[in-house]
N, C-alpha and C positions, 0 to 999 in steps of 0.2 A: 343382573346375573341370576340365572334360574337353576343352575346345577352346582352341587358341591364339588370342591376340588377332587382330583383323582386321589384315592386313599393311598397312603404309603404302606409298606409291608406290615406295620404293627397296628393297623386299624382296618376294619372291614365294615362296609355299609351295604345294607340290603333292604328292600321294601318290607314293610310289616303289614300285618292284617289291620284293617281299619279298627280303631278302638271301639269296643262295644258300647261304651258310654258316650253320649253326645258331648260336644265341647261345653255346652251350656250347663251340664251337670258336673263338670269337673270343678274341684275346689279352686278358688281364686285367692292367692296369697300375695302379699308384698314380699315377706320372707317366709319360707316354708313352715307351716304350722302356726303362724303368728297373726293371721288376719290381714286386712288390707287397708284399713282407714288411716288417713293422714300420712301415708308413706310415700306419696309422690314427692318430687324434689329431693330424692334420697340418693346417696352414694354410699353403698355398704359393701364391705369386704369381710370375709371370714374364711377360715381354713375349712377344707372339706371335712376333716375329722371332727371339728367342733359341733357340727349339727348331725352329720350322717351317723356317727356312732350312737347317737340317742335313738335312732330309728333302725338299729341293727344294719347299718350301711345301705339301707334301701329307702329311696325317696319316691313315694307314690306319684302317679300322674296328677299334674295340676297346671295352672296357667298363671301368668302375671299380666295384668292389664296396665298398659302405659309404662312398663318397666322393661328394660333390656337386661340380659344376663349373659355373662361369660364364665365358663368353668375352665380352669386350668388344672390338668392332671399332669403332675411332674413325674411321680413314681407310683406304680400300681396300675390298676386296670379298672375299666368301667364298661357296663352295659347300659346304653342310653336309648331312649325313645324320644325322637323329635317329630311331633305330628305322626306321620305314617312311615318314618324311616327308623330302622333299628341300627344301632352303631355299637360295635364291640372294638375296643381299642386299649392300648397301653400308652403310658406317658413316654415322652412329652406329647401332649394332645390338648387342643383347645376345642371346646364345644360352644357354638354360637346359638343363642336362643333369643330371637326377636320377641317383642310383646305379642301376647295372644297365642303363642305356640304351645300346644300341649307337650309336656315333657316329663320324663321319669328317669331315675338313675338307680343303678345298683353297682356299688363300688366293692372292689375286693377290700377286705379288712386292712386298715392302716394305710390306705391310699393317701398319698401326699399331694396337696395342691390347694387351690383357692377357688372361691366363688365370689364374683363381683356382680352386684345388682344395682342398677342405677336408672335414673330418669335421664334420657339422652339430652334433654335441653340443658341440664346442669353442665354437661361437658361442652355442648355446642356454644354455650355462652362464653366459654373461655377463648375460643377462636373459631367463629362461625364458619369460615371458609375451609380451613384445613381439616378441622375435626369433623365438620359436616360431611366433607367428602369421604373421610375415613369411616364414619358411621354408615353412610350410604353404601360403601363398598363392602364393609364387613357384615352388616346385618341385612343384606338384600334378601337372603333366604337362611333358614336354619341349616346348620352344617357342622361337620367335624373337620378340624384342621390339624392333622398329624404333622409333627415335625421330626426330622432326623435327630436322633439322640445326640450325635456328635456334631451337629451343626452349631455354629457360633450363635445364631439367632435364638436357638432354644435356651442356651445358657443365659443369654442377655435377657430374654423374657423372664426366666426364673428369677434373676436378680431384681428385675423391676417389680415382679409380683411380691417378692419378699419385702422389698422396701415399701411398697404400697401398704401391705398388711401391717408392717411395723409402724408406719406413720399414722395409720388409722387408729392405732391403739392409744394415741396421746390425745388428751382433751385439748380443745382449741377454742380461742375466743370467737372465731368466726365459724359458721356452719353453712356448707361444708368447708373445711380448712383448705387453703390453697395448695399445699404440697401434695396431699393425696389426689387433688384434682389434676395437678400436673402429671403425676405418676400414672394416674388412670388414663389420661390422654395419651401418654407415651405407650402404654400397653396397647391401647386401642389402635394407635397409628401403626405400630409394628405388626400387629395381627392383620390389619387391613392390607398392609404391604405384602404380607405373606399370602393372604388369600388372593390378592391380585396376581401374584406370580403363579399361583396354582390354577386359577380360573381362566387366565388368558383374557381376551377382549370381553368387555361387558356385553351381557345378553339382555333379553327382554326383562323389564323390571316387574317384580311381583308386588303383592300388597304390602309386604314389610318394607320394601325399598321405597314405595310411595309414601308410607307414613314417615319414614326417616327423612325423605326429601321435604316433606311438609314441615317438619320441625326446623330444618335448616332454612327454608324459605321464611318462616316466621322470624327466625333470628336475624335474618338479613333485612327484613322490610317492616318489622312491627312498628317502628317510629314513623313510617310513611303512611300508616293507617290504610293499608290496602283493604278493599272490600273482599269478602270471602270469594266471590266469583273470580276475582283477579288471581288469587292463589290457585283456585281450581283450574283456571285456564293455563297457568304455568305448568301444572301437572298433567294437563291433558284430560281433565275430569270435569264433570258437571259439579256445580256447587252442592247439589243434593248428594252426589256420590262422595264428595270430599267430606261432608258432614257425617255420612254413614261410616266412612273409614275412620275418622278421628273419634267418633263416639264409640265405635267397636273397640278401639285401643285404649281409650282413656275414660269413657263414661261421660264425656262432656262434648259439647258442640265445638266446632272449629272456632267460632267467635269467642267462646269462653276461653279457649287456650290463648288466643291473641290478647284478649283483655288481661288475662292473668300475667302474661309476660310484660305488658305495659305497667301493670301495678308493681311487679317485682322491681322493675328498673326505676320506677318512681320512688319506691321506698329506699332503694340504694342511693339515689341521687340526693334525696332529702336528708339522709344521714351524713353522707360523705362529701357533698359539694356545697360550699358556702356561696350560694347564689339565691336571689329572691325566688319565691315559688313561681312567680309569673315567668321568669326566665327559664326555669326548669320545665314549665309547661310547654314553652316554645321548643325547647330542646327535645322534648318527647313527641313533637309533631302536632301539638294542640294549638290551634289558631286563637282560641279564646281561653285565657287562664281561668275564668269563672266556670267554664264548662269542665276544665280539667279538675277543678276543686270538687265539683259535683260528682264527676266520674270517680275520683279517688275516694270520696266519702261513701259512695254507693258500694264500693268493693271492700273497703276496710272498716267502715263505721266511724272513721275519724276524718277531720279536715286535714289537709297537708301540713299546715303549720302546727297543729296539735300533735300530729304523728311525729314530726321532727322534734318538737320540744320533749315529748315523752321518751323518744329513742335516745336523744343526746343526754337527757337526764339520767336514764338508766345506765348509760356508759360511764357517766361521771360518778355514779354512786360507789362508795367504798365496797370492796369485795370482802366477804366474810371468809376468814381462813378456815380451811378444812381441818378437822381434828381426827386423829386415828382412834 
C-alpha cells in the first residue's frame, strides 16, 4: 500500500515542503529526548501529556531506527509531519510512524491520548502469521487514520489503549510482560483492519513494508537457517539490497538480526524447557550440538549449560522486599 486512507472530515493531509535538514542530521532517539542505546527489544507506552507538556506540547523532528511507533489522539488536536506529509487532525485519530520516518508533532494543550513505541519483532514473536500480516498492513507507509467519533471501533480502541497503558504501569517478573503484549497486538490488529478498510486492495509495497515483511519472514524461518540470499529472493530483492535495507532500519546486517533471533530463542528454551542442550540445539535447527554451543558462547559470552545454571539460580534466589 502506497497511499494513506482518504481522510475523514476531522483530519486534513497535504504535501509539505521537503525538510531543510537532511535525514542524516535529524536526531535519532529510542524515546524522544532519551537517546538510543540499548532500547531495541522494547515495548513502551506513555500518555501524550506525560512527555509533550515537558516540551511545551511540541515534539521536534526526529527519527527512530528499528522501532515502530503509533500515536493515538483521543481528544484534542495535532499538527504532524510524517516525512514530507503534513497532517492536521482532531481525535479520534491514529498516526502510523514506521522506522526511519522523520516525524514531528505539535499538540493542542491537554490533548489526550497515548504513544506506543516498539520493536516489531517483540510482537511478531507472539503470533508470527497473524501479527505479521497486521504489521505489514498497518506500517506499509506512514499515514494518518482518522476514525468517526461515534463509531464503535473508536471507543473499542480507546478502551484497549487505556488498558494497555494501565497494565504497563505494573512491574512484572517477565520483560516485556505478556498482558501488555496481548493488548498491544490487539490494538495493532484493530488498526490494521481499519487501515485495510480505508485503503482498499493492497498496492505496491514501499521500503517500510519490505522491512516489516523481512521481520515476519525471519520469525517464520529462523530455525530453518535460511541463508540471507533466500530471504532476499522471497522479498524480490538482491542480498545486497536486503542488507542495505536492514542496516538502514536497525544499524545491523541482516545476518546479525537472524542470529540475534536465534540467540533469544535459545535463551528462552534454556530457561523454560527441561531438555538436554543437545536436544535444544536440534530444535533450533542446528545439526551439530557442539557448533550450537560455540555459536551461543560467541553471542552471549557463556556456554549454554552455564547460562541455564545462572538463569535458573537467579530465579530461585530469594527476593528482597521493597521498603517505602
